[in-house]
ZAMI-759441 format. One record per residue: residue in three letters; residue number from 1; x, z negated, y negated of N, C-alpha, C in turn. Coordinates in steps of 0.2 Angstrom, whole numbers, padded with zeros to 4 digits. Atoms other than C-alpha are relative to their C-alpha. Example, Ala and Ser with C-alpha at 12.3 -4.5 7.8 and 13.67 -1.06 7.14 Angstrom:
2
(ALA,1,(0004,0000,0006),(0062,-0039,0022),(0004,0000,-0006))
(SER,2,(-0004,0001,0006),(0068,-0036,0005),(-0004,-0003,-0005))
REM end
This chain:
184
(UNK,1,(-0006,0001,0003),(0488,-0060,0618),(0005,-0001,0006))
(UNK,2,(-0005,0001,-0006),(0504,-0059,0630),(0003,-0006,-0001))
(UNK,3,(-0004,0006,0000),(0513,-0075,0634),(0007,0002,-0002))
(UNK,4,(-0007,-0001,0002),(0530,-0075,0625),(0004,-0004,0005))
(UNK,5,(-0005,0003,-0005),(0544,-0078,0637),(0006,-0003,-0004))
(UNK,6,(-0006,0003,0003),(0558,-0089,0633),(0006,0000,0005))
(UNK,7,(-0005,-0001,-0004),(0575,-0086,0641),(0003,-0007,0003))
(UNK,8,(-0003,0007,-0002),(0581,-0104,0641),(-0005,-0005,0001))
(UNK,9,(0004,0006,-0001),(0573,-0120,0647),(0004,-0005,-0005))
(UNK,10,(-0002,0005,0004),(0575,-0134,0634),(0004,-0005,0004))
(UNK,11,(-0004,0005,-0004),(0589,-0146,0640),(-0004,-0007,0000))
(UNK,12,(0004,0007,-0001),(0582,-0163,0646),(0004,-0005,-0004))
(UNK,13,(-0003,0006,0004),(0585,-0177,0634),(0003,-0005,0004))
(UNK,14,(-0003,0006,-0004),(0596,-0190,0641),(0001,-0006,-0004))
(UNK,15,(-0001,0006,0004),(0595,-0207,0635),(0007,-0003,0000))
(UNK,16,(-0007,0003,-0001),(0613,-0211,0642),(0005,0005,-0004))
(UNK,17,(-0005,-0005,0003),(0621,-0196,0633),(0002,-0003,-0007))
(UNK,18,(-0003,0002,0007),(0633,-0201,0619),(-0002,0004,-0006))
(UNK,19,(0002,-0003,0006),(0629,-0197,0602),(0005,0006,-0002))
(UNK,20,(-0005,-0005,0002),(0637,-0181,0595),(0005,-0003,-0005))
(UNK,21,(-0005,0002,0004),(0653,-0183,0586),(-0002,0002,-0008))
(UNK,22,(0001,-0001,0007),(0651,-0185,0567),(-0006,0004,-0002))
(UNK,23,(0006,-0003,0001),(0633,-0179,0568),(-0006,-0005,-0001))
(UNK,24,(0005,0004,0002),(0617,-0185,0561),(-0007,0003,0003))
(UNK,25,(0006,-0002,-0002),(0600,-0184,0569),(-0005,0003,-0006))
(UNK,26,(0004,-0003,0005),(0589,-0172,0559),(-0007,0002,0003))
(UNK,27,(0006,-0003,-0003),(0571,-0165,0561),(0002,0006,0004))
(UNK,28,(-0002,-0006,-0004),(0573,-0153,0575),(0007,0001,0003))
(UNK,29,(-0007,-0001,-0002),(0591,-0156,0579),(0005,-0005,-0003))
(UNK,30,(-0005,0004,0003),(0607,-0162,0573),(0004,0004,-0006))
(UNK,31,(-0004,-0003,0006),(0618,-0159,0557),(0006,-0004,-0001))
(UNK,32,(-0006,0003,0001),(0636,-0163,0553),(-0002,-0006,-0005))
(UNK,33,(0000,0005,0005),(0637,-0180,0544),(0004,0001,-0006))
(UNK,34,(-0003,-0001,0006),(0641,-0179,0526),(0006,-0005,-0001))
(UNK,35,(-0005,0004,0001),(0658,-0185,0522),(-0001,-0005,-0006))
(UNK,36,(0001,0004,0006),(0659,-0200,0510),(0007,-0001,-0003))
(UNK,37,(-0007,0000,0003),(0678,-0200,0508),(0004,0005,0004))
(UNK,38,(-0004,-0005,-0003),(0692,-0188,0512),(0003,-0003,0006))
(UNK,39,(-0003,0003,-0007),(0698,-0189,0530),(0007,-0001,-0001))
(UNK,40,(-0007,0002,0000),(0714,-0197,0533),(0003,0001,0007))
(UNK,41,(-0003,0000,-0007),(0726,-0196,0547),(0005,0007,0000))
(UNK,42,(-0004,-0006,-0001),(0732,-0179,0553),(0000,0005,-0006))
(UNK,43,(0000,-0005,0006),(0726,-0169,0537),(0002,-0004,-0006))
(UNK,44,(-0003,0003,0006),(0736,-0173,0522),(-0006,0001,-0006))
(UNK,45,(0005,-0001,0006),(0723,-0177,0507),(0002,0005,-0005))
(UNK,46,(-0002,-0005,0005),(0733,-0165,0496),(-0002,0007,0002))
(UNK,47,(0002,-0006,-0002),(0727,-0151,0506),(-0007,0002,-0003))
(UNK,48,(0006,0000,0003),(0710,-0154,0499),(0001,0002,-0008))
(UNK,49,(-0002,-0001,0007),(0717,-0155,0481),(0003,0007,-0001))
(UNK,50,(-0003,-0007,0001),(0727,-0139,0484),(-0006,0006,0001))
(UNK,51,(0005,-0004,-0001),(0711,-0130,0490),(-0004,0001,-0007))
(UNK,52,(0004,0000,0006),(0702,-0135,0474),(0004,0004,-0006))
(UNK,53,(-0005,-0003,0005),(0717,-0129,0463),(0000,0008,0001))
(UNK,54,(0000,-0007,-0001),(0718,-0112,0472),(-0007,0003,-0001))
(UNK,55,(0007,-0003,0002),(0699,-0109,0470),(0000,0000,-0008))
(UNK,56,(0000,-0001,0008),(0701,-0113,0451),(0004,0005,-0002))
(UNK,57,(-0004,-0005,0002),(0715,-0101,0450),(-0003,0007,0000))
(UNK,58,(0003,-0006,-0002),(0704,-0087,0457),(-0006,0002,-0004))
(UNK,59,(0006,-0001,0005),(0690,-0089,0444),(0002,-0002,-0007))
(UNK,60,(-0001,0002,0007),(0691,-0089,0425),(-0003,-0006,-0002))
(UNK,61,(0003,0007,0001),(0679,-0103,0424),(-0004,-0001,0007))
(UNK,62,(0003,0002,-0006),(0671,-0113,0438),(-0004,-0006,-0001))
(UNK,63,(0004,0006,0001),(0658,-0127,0440),(0002,-0004,0006))
(UNK,64,(-0001,0004,-0006),(0658,-0142,0451),(-0004,0002,0006))
(UNK,65,(0004,-0002,-0005),(0644,-0135,0461),(0003,0006,0004))
(UNK,66,(-0004,-0006,-0003),(0654,-0119,0464),(0005,-0003,0005))
(UNK,67,(-0005,0003,-0005),(0668,-0130,0472),(-0004,-0003,0006))
(UNK,68,(0004,0003,-0005),(0655,-0139,0482),(-0002,0005,0005))
(UNK,69,(0002,-0005,-0004),(0648,-0123,0489),(0006,0004,0004))
(UNK,70,(-0006,-0004,-0003),(0665,-0114,0492),(0004,-0004,0005))
(UNK,71,(-0004,0004,-0004),(0674,-0129,0500),(-0004,-0004,0005))
(UNK,72,(0004,0003,-0004),(0659,-0136,0509),(0001,-0008,0001))
(UNK,73,(-0002,0007,0001),(0663,-0154,0503),(-0006,-0003,-0004))
(UNK,74,(0006,0003,0004),(0650,-0166,0496),(0002,-0001,-0007))
(UNK,75,(-0001,0000,0007),(0648,-0168,0477),(0005,-0006,-0001))
(UNK,76,(-0004,0006,0002),(0656,-0186,0477),(0008,0002,0001))
(UNK,77,(-0008,-0002,-0001),(0673,-0179,0485),(0002,0005,-0005))
(UNK,78,(-0002,-0005,0005),(0673,-0164,0474),(0001,-0003,-0007))
(UNK,79,(0000,0003,0007),(0670,-0174,0458),(0007,-0004,0000))
(UNK,80,(-0007,0004,-0001),(0685,-0186,0464),(0006,0005,-0001))
(UNK,81,(-0005,-0005,0000),(0696,-0171,0467),(0001,0003,-0007))
(UNK,82,(0000,-0004,0007),(0692,-0162,0450),(0002,-0005,-0005))
(UNK,83,(-0002,0005,0005),(0694,-0179,0441),(0008,-0001,0000))
(UNK,84,(-0008,0001,-0001),(0712,-0181,0448),(0003,0007,-0002))
(UNK,85,(-0003,-0007,0003),(0716,-0162,0444),(0000,-0001,-0008))
(UNK,86,(0000,0001,0007),(0710,-0166,0426),(0005,-0005,-0002))
(UNK,87,(-0005,0005,0002),(0721,-0181,0425),(0007,0002,0001))
(UNK,88,(-0007,-0003,-0001),(0736,-0171,0432),(0001,0006,-0004))
(UNK,89,(0000,-0006,0005),(0732,-0158,0418),(0001,0006,0004))
(UNK,90,(0000,-0006,-0003),(0729,-0145,0431),(-0006,0004,-0001))
(UNK,91,(0007,-0003,0002),(0711,-0141,0425),(-0002,-0003,-0006))
(UNK,92,(0003,0002,0006),(0702,-0142,0409),(-0007,0000,0000))
(UNK,93,(0008,0000,0000),(0684,-0148,0407),(-0002,0004,-0006))
(UNK,94,(0002,-0004,0006),(0675,-0135,0396),(-0007,-0003,-0002))
(UNK,95,(0007,0003,0002),(0658,-0145,0396),(-0004,-0001,0006))
(UNK,96,(0005,0001,-0005),(0643,-0150,0405),(-0004,0007,0002))
(UNK,97,(0004,-0006,-0002),(0633,-0137,0415),(-0006,-0002,0004))
(UNK,98,(0006,0003,-0004),(0618,-0147,0421),(0002,-0007,0002))
(UNK,99,(-0001,0007,-0003),(0616,-0164,0430),(0006,0001,0005))
(UNK,100,(-0006,0001,-0004),(0632,-0169,0439),(0004,0007,0001))
(UNK,101,(-0003,-0006,-0001),(0639,-0152,0436),(0004,0002,-0007))
(UNK,102,(-0004,-0002,0006),(0653,-0147,0424),(0004,0007,0001))
(UNK,103,(-0004,-0006,0000),(0662,-0131,0419),(0007,-0002,-0001))
(UNK,104,(-0007,0001,0001),(0681,-0130,0421),(0003,0006,-0001))
(UNK,105,(-0004,-0005,-0001),(0695,-0119,0419),(0007,-0002,0002))
(UNK,106,(-0007,0002,-0002),(0713,-0119,0426),(0004,0000,-0006))
(UNK,107,(-0004,0001,0005),(0726,-0125,0414),(0007,0004,0002))
(UNK,108,(-0006,-0004,-0001),(0743,-0116,0412),(0004,-0003,0006))
(UNK,109,(-0003,0004,-0005),(0751,-0130,0422),(-0003,0001,0007))
(UNK,110,(0003,-0001,-0006),(0738,-0128,0435),(0001,0007,0003))
(UNK,111,(-0001,-0007,-0002),(0740,-0109,0436),(0007,0001,0003))
(UNK,112,(-0006,0000,-0003),(0758,-0111,0439),(0001,-0003,0007))
(UNK,113,(0000,0003,-0006),(0756,-0123,0453),(-0005,0004,0005))
(UNK,114,(0004,-0004,-0005),(0742,-0113,0461),(0003,0006,0002))
(UNK,115,(-0004,-0006,-0002),(0753,-0097,0461),(0005,-0002,0006))
(UNK,116,(-0005,0002,-0005),(0766,-0107,0471),(-0004,-0002,0007))
(UNK,117,(0004,0002,-0006),(0752,-0114,0483),(-0002,0006,0003))
(UNK,118,(0003,-0007,-0003),(0745,-0096,0486),(0006,0004,0003))
(UNK,119,(-0006,-0003,-0003),(0763,-0090,0490),(0001,-0003,0007))
(UNK,120,(-0001,0003,-0006),(0763,-0103,0504),(-0006,0002,0005))
(UNK,121,(0006,-0002,-0004),(0745,-0100,0510),(-0006,0002,-0005))
(UNK,122,(0005,-0003,0004),(0732,-0089,0503),(-0007,-0002,0002))
(UNK,123,(0007,0002,-0003),(0717,-0097,0512),(-0003,-0004,-0006))
(UNK,124,(0005,0004,0005),(0703,-0103,0500),(-0007,0001,0003))
(UNK,125,(0007,0000,-0003),(0687,-0108,0509),(-0002,-0007,0002))
(UNK,126,(0003,0007,-0002),(0678,-0122,0518),(0006,-0004,0002))
(UNK,127,(-0005,0005,-0002),(0689,-0138,0520),(0001,0000,0007))
(UNK,128,(-0002,0000,-0007),(0698,-0140,0536),(-0003,-0007,0003))
(UNK,129,(0002,0006,-0003),(0692,-0153,0549),(0006,-0001,0005))
(UNK,130,(-0005,0001,-0005),(0703,-0162,0562),(-0002,0004,0006))
(UNK,131,(0001,-0004,-0007),(0706,-0152,0578),(-0004,-0004,0005))
(UNK,132,(0004,0004,-0005),(0700,-0167,0588),(-0007,0000,-0001))
(UNK,133,(0008,0000,0002),(0683,-0167,0579),(-0003,0006,0002))
(UNK,134,(0003,-0006,-0002),(0681,-0149,0581),(-0001,0001,0008))
(UNK,135,(0000,-0001,-0008),(0685,-0149,0600),(-0005,-0005,0002))
(UNK,136,(0005,0004,-0002),(0674,-0164,0602),(-0007,0002,-0001))
(UNK,137,(0006,-0003,0002),(0660,-0156,0593),(-0002,0006,0005))
(UNK,138,(0002,-0006,-0005),(0661,-0140,0604),(-0001,-0003,0007))
(UNK,139,(0001,0002,-0007),(0662,-0150,0620),(-0007,-0003,0000))
(UNK,140,(0007,0003,0001),(0646,-0160,0614),(-0005,0006,0001))
(UNK,141,(0005,-0006,0000),(0637,-0143,0611),(0000,0003,0006))
(UNK,142,(0000,-0003,-0007),(0643,-0135,0627),(-0004,-0004,0005))
(UNK,143,(0003,0004,-0005),(0637,-0149,0637),(-0008,0000,0000))
(UNK,144,(0008,0000,0001),(0619,-0147,0630),(-0002,0007,0000))
(UNK,145,(0002,-0007,0000),(0618,-0128,0633),(-0006,0000,0005))
(UNK,146,(0006,-0001,-0005),(0601,-0124,0641),(0002,0004,0006))
(UNK,147,(-0001,-0004,-0007),(0600,-0117,0659),(-0004,0006,0000))
(UNK,148,(0003,-0006,-0001),(0595,-0099,0661),(0000,0002,0007))
(UNK,149,(0001,-0002,-0007),(0588,-0095,0678),(-0001,0007,0001))
(UNK,150,(0001,-0007,-0001),(0587,-0078,0686),(-0008,0002,-0002))
(UNK,151,(0007,-0001,0001),(0568,-0079,0685),(-0002,0000,-0008))
(UNK,152,(0001,0000,0007),(0568,-0083,0666),(0003,0006,-0003))
(UNK,153,(-0003,-0007,0003),(0580,-0068,0663),(-0005,0005,0001))
(UNK,154,(0005,-0005,-0002),(0568,-0057,0672),(-0006,0000,-0004))
(UNK,155,(0006,0000,0004),(0553,-0063,0663),(0001,0002,-0007))
(UNK,156,(-0002,-0002,0007),(0562,-0061,0646),(0001,0007,-0001))
(UNK,157,(-0002,-0007,0001),(0567,-0043,0650),(-0006,0004,0003))
(UNK,158,(0005,-0004,-0003),(0550,-0038,0658),(-0003,0006,-0004))
(UNK,159,(0003,-0005,0005),(0544,-0028,0643),(0005,0006,-0001))
(UNK,160,(-0005,-0005,0001),(0561,-0018,0643),(0001,0005,0006))
(UNK,161,(-0001,-0005,-0006),(0564,-0002,0653),(0008,0000,0001))
(UNK,162,(-0007,0001,-0001),(0581,-0006,0660),(0002,0002,0007))
(UNK,163,(-0002,-0001,-0007),(0591,-0001,0676),(0000,-0007,0003))
(UNK,164,(0000,0007,-0004),(0591,-0015,0689),(0007,-0003,-0002))
(UNK,165,(-0007,0004,0001),(0610,-0018,0687),(0001,-0002,-0007))
(UNK,166,(-0001,0002,0007),(0608,-0019,0668),(-0003,-0008,-0001))
(UNK,167,(0002,0007,0000),(0597,-0035,0671),(0004,-0005,0003))
(UNK,168,(-0005,0005,-0003),(0610,-0042,0682),(0006,-0001,-0005))
(UNK,169,(-0005,0001,0005),(0623,-0039,0669),(-0002,-0005,-0006))
(UNK,170,(0003,0004,0005),(0612,-0047,0656),(0000,-0007,0002))
(UNK,171,(0001,0007,-0003),(0609,-0062,0668),(0007,-0003,0000))
(UNK,172,(-0007,0003,0000),(0628,-0064,0670),(0003,-0002,-0007))
(UNK,173,(-0002,0001,0007),(0631,-0063,0651),(-0003,-0007,-0002))
(UNK,174,(0003,0006,0002),(0618,-0076,0648),(0003,-0007,0003))
(UNK,175,(-0002,0006,-0003),(0624,-0088,0661),(0007,-0002,-0001))
(UNK,176,(-0007,0001,0002),(0642,-0086,0655),(0001,-0002,-0007))
(UNK,177,(0000,0002,0007),(0637,-0090,0637),(0004,0005,-0004))
(UNK,178,(-0003,-0006,0003),(0644,-0073,0632),(-0005,0004,-0004))
(UNK,179,(0005,-0005,0003),(0637,-0060,0620),(0000,0006,0004))
(UNK,180,(0001,-0007,-0003),(0631,-0043,0626),(-0003,0004,-0005))
(UNK,181,(0003,-0005,0004),(0628,-0028,0616),(-0003,0006,0004))
(UNK,182,(0003,-0005,-0004),(0615,-0016,0623),(-0002,0005,-0005))
(UNK,183,(0001,-0006,0004),(0613,0001,0616),(-0003,0006,0005))
(UNK,184,(0002,-0006,-0004),(0605,0018,0622),(-0007,0001,-0001))
REM end
């Protein structure tokens, strides 16, 4: 059996390295820390409520779990947002749909408000994060990119029939952390 080559060396763990921003250690790596409350500061909390309402408007009926999946927010926050929308008479509860999951529909009042919101912004998707958190997360990830040496690039490409300069271009793409499309 042939030895499988790896292009990258695993980065050395540094005990002095600061923990990743808003990340939790998981088996085999890191994952974003689950929010326990709506972020405050630069992002107005109404942005999250508006996302829920626009999503509700786009579907005849929807569930708590559908909102969790579409907005990438934890159940506790989605439940809080949907309860507020119900109290504001923007959505109607149709009934339970399993544990911690309810079916909803948008009310007439909610439909009118959602139409106005969609005129301002048609975005409906994962909830936004603070720019500082996003940049901090990218910086943390980039600082831990593994090193690819020319020898490792050659070893990873040894089973491919490529012109010499193609291997050089691939090496440059790898070291610059850019993607490369090879065809032919």
